[in-house]
LUMVEXFI-446730 format. One record per residue (C-alpha): residue in one letter; x, y, z; residue number from 0. Coordinates in Angstrom, 3 decimals. Example, Ala and Ser with C-alpha at 12.3 -4.5 7.8 and 13.67 -1.06 7.14 Angstrom:
<pts>
+------+----------+----------+----------+-----+
: code :     east :    north :       up : pos :
+------+----------+----------+----------+-----+
:    a :   12.300 :   -4.500 :    7.800 :   0 :
:    s :   13.670 :   -1.060 :    7.140 :   1 :
+------+----------+----------+----------+-----+
</pts>
This chain:
<pts>
+------+----------+----------+----------+-----+
: code :     east :    north :       up : pos :
+------+----------+----------+----------+-----+
:    x :  105.872 :  116.017 :   61.298 :   0 :
:    x :  106.739 :  112.376 :   61.811 :   1 :
:    x :  105.511 :  110.516 :   64.866 :   2 :
:    x :  109.085 :  109.599 :   65.733 :   3 :
:    x :  109.841 :  113.294 :   66.198 :   4 :
:    x :  107.219 :  113.428 :   68.952 :   5 :
:    x :  109.582 :  111.541 :   71.256 :   6 :
:    x :  108.103 :  110.909 :   74.695 :   7 :
:    x :  104.677 :  112.109 :   73.554 :   8 :
:    x :  104.248 :  109.359 :   70.958 :   9 :
:    x :  101.652 :  107.605 :   73.124 :  10 :
:    x :   99.352 :  110.647 :   72.800 :  11 :
:    x :   99.147 :  110.128 :   69.050 :  12 :
:    x :   98.272 :  106.464 :   69.572 :  13 :
:    x :   95.253 :  107.525 :   71.646 :  14 :
:    x :   93.751 :  109.337 :   68.655 :  15 :
:    x :   93.376 :  106.042 :   66.796 :  16 :
:    x :   91.098 :  104.725 :   69.568 :  17 :
:    x :   88.416 :  107.373 :   70.108 :  18 :
:    x :   86.369 :  107.029 :   73.275 :  19 :
:    x :   82.719 :  107.723 :   73.713 :  20 :
:    x :   81.763 :  110.425 :   76.175 :  21 :
:    x :   81.437 :  107.954 :   79.064 :  22 :
:    x :   83.951 :  105.229 :   78.131 :  23 :
:    x :   86.577 :  106.608 :   80.489 :  24 :
:    x :   84.254 :  105.990 :   83.456 :  25 :
:    x :   84.229 :  102.218 :   82.958 :  26 :
:    x :   86.695 :  100.560 :   85.308 :  27 :
:    x :   88.878 :   98.234 :   83.307 :  28 :
:    x :   89.346 :   94.676 :   84.464 :  29 :
:    x :   91.625 :   94.289 :   87.467 :  30 :
:    x :   94.893 :   92.510 :   86.946 :  31 :
:    x :   95.449 :   89.366 :   88.978 :  32 :
:    x :   97.969 :   91.242 :   91.126 :  33 :
:    x :   95.471 :   94.049 :   91.800 :  34 :
:    x :   92.707 :   91.576 :   92.589 :  35 :
:    x :   94.877 :   89.640 :   95.039 :  36 :
:    x :   96.108 :   92.806 :   96.756 :  37 :
:    x :   92.549 :   94.085 :   97.155 :  38 :
:    x :   91.383 :   90.714 :   98.499 :  39 :
:    x :   94.249 :   90.656 :  101.022 :  40 :
:    x :   93.361 :   94.151 :  102.229 :  41 :
:    x :   89.654 :   93.310 :  102.559 :  42 :
:    x :   90.438 :   90.147 :  104.519 :  43 :
:    x :   92.702 :   92.084 :  106.901 :  44 :
:    x :   89.934 :   94.607 :  107.543 :  45 :
:    x :   87.324 :   91.887 :  108.102 :  46 :
:    x :   89.619 :   90.044 :  110.508 :  47 :
:    x :   90.395 :   93.152 :  112.570 :  48 :
:    x :   88.812 :   93.201 :  116.030 :  49 :
:    x :   90.445 :   96.436 :  117.230 :  50 :
:    x :   87.603 :   98.982 :  117.214 :  51 :
:    x :   89.988 :  101.933 :  117.583 :  52 :
:    x :   91.965 :  100.820 :  114.538 :  53 :
:    x :   88.736 :  100.344 :  112.563 :  54 :
:    x :   87.513 :  103.804 :  113.602 :  55 :
:    x :   90.805 :  105.364 :  112.464 :  56 :
:    x :   90.587 :  103.445 :  109.181 :  57 :
:    x :   87.033 :  104.686 :  108.604 :  58 :
:    x :   88.121 :  108.246 :  109.368 :  59 :
:    x :   91.059 :  108.007 :  106.942 :  60 :
:    x :   88.854 :  106.505 :  104.233 :  61 :
:    x :   86.227 :  109.251 :  104.662 :  62 :
:    x :   88.902 :  111.939 :  104.340 :  63 :
:    x :   90.464 :  110.235 :  101.323 :  64 :
:    x :   87.074 :  109.817 :   99.652 :  65 :
:    x :   86.291 :  113.506 :  100.133 :  66 :
:    x :   89.692 :  114.512 :   98.769 :  67 :
:    x :   89.447 :  112.260 :   95.705 :  68 :
:    x :   85.908 :  113.452 :   94.991 :  69 :
:    x :   87.074 :  117.067 :   95.163 :  70 :
:    x :   90.050 :  116.391 :   92.857 :  71 :
:    x :   87.888 :  114.519 :   90.355 :  72 :
:    x :   85.332 :  117.347 :   90.315 :  73 :
:    x :   88.070 :  119.917 :   89.741 :  74 :
:    x :   89.609 :  117.801 :   86.962 :  75 :
:    x :   86.259 :  117.399 :   85.184 :  76 :
:    x :   85.559 :  121.137 :   85.504 :  77 :
:    x :   89.006 :  121.946 :   84.110 :  78 :
:    x :   88.605 :  119.565 :   81.168 :  79 :
:    x :   85.137 :  120.985 :   80.486 :  80 :
:    x :   86.552 :  124.518 :   80.487 :  81 :
:    x :   89.138 :  123.679 :   77.796 :  82 :
:    x :   86.968 :  121.401 :   75.631 :  83 :
:    x :   85.322 :  123.057 :   72.647 :  84 :
:    x :   81.576 :  122.439 :   72.476 :  85 :
+------+----------+----------+----------+-----+
</pts>
């Protein structure tokens, strides 16, 4: 089977040529300049905010989002572990 025949899944085959160690996927890659600037802008807006109600709502939303992302990540890792041969 030629790689060209794989069509939209060609990128999957390219991943095989760059094997990762068991923990390599956990290393956050360098932020792009755009990502860095966007994050900095957001942090500055939060630091400049004097509205305590808005900050409380932001903290509440971030706590809920953190819980949700943690739950999804745990489920994803459990699912991958269940299909990986050991």
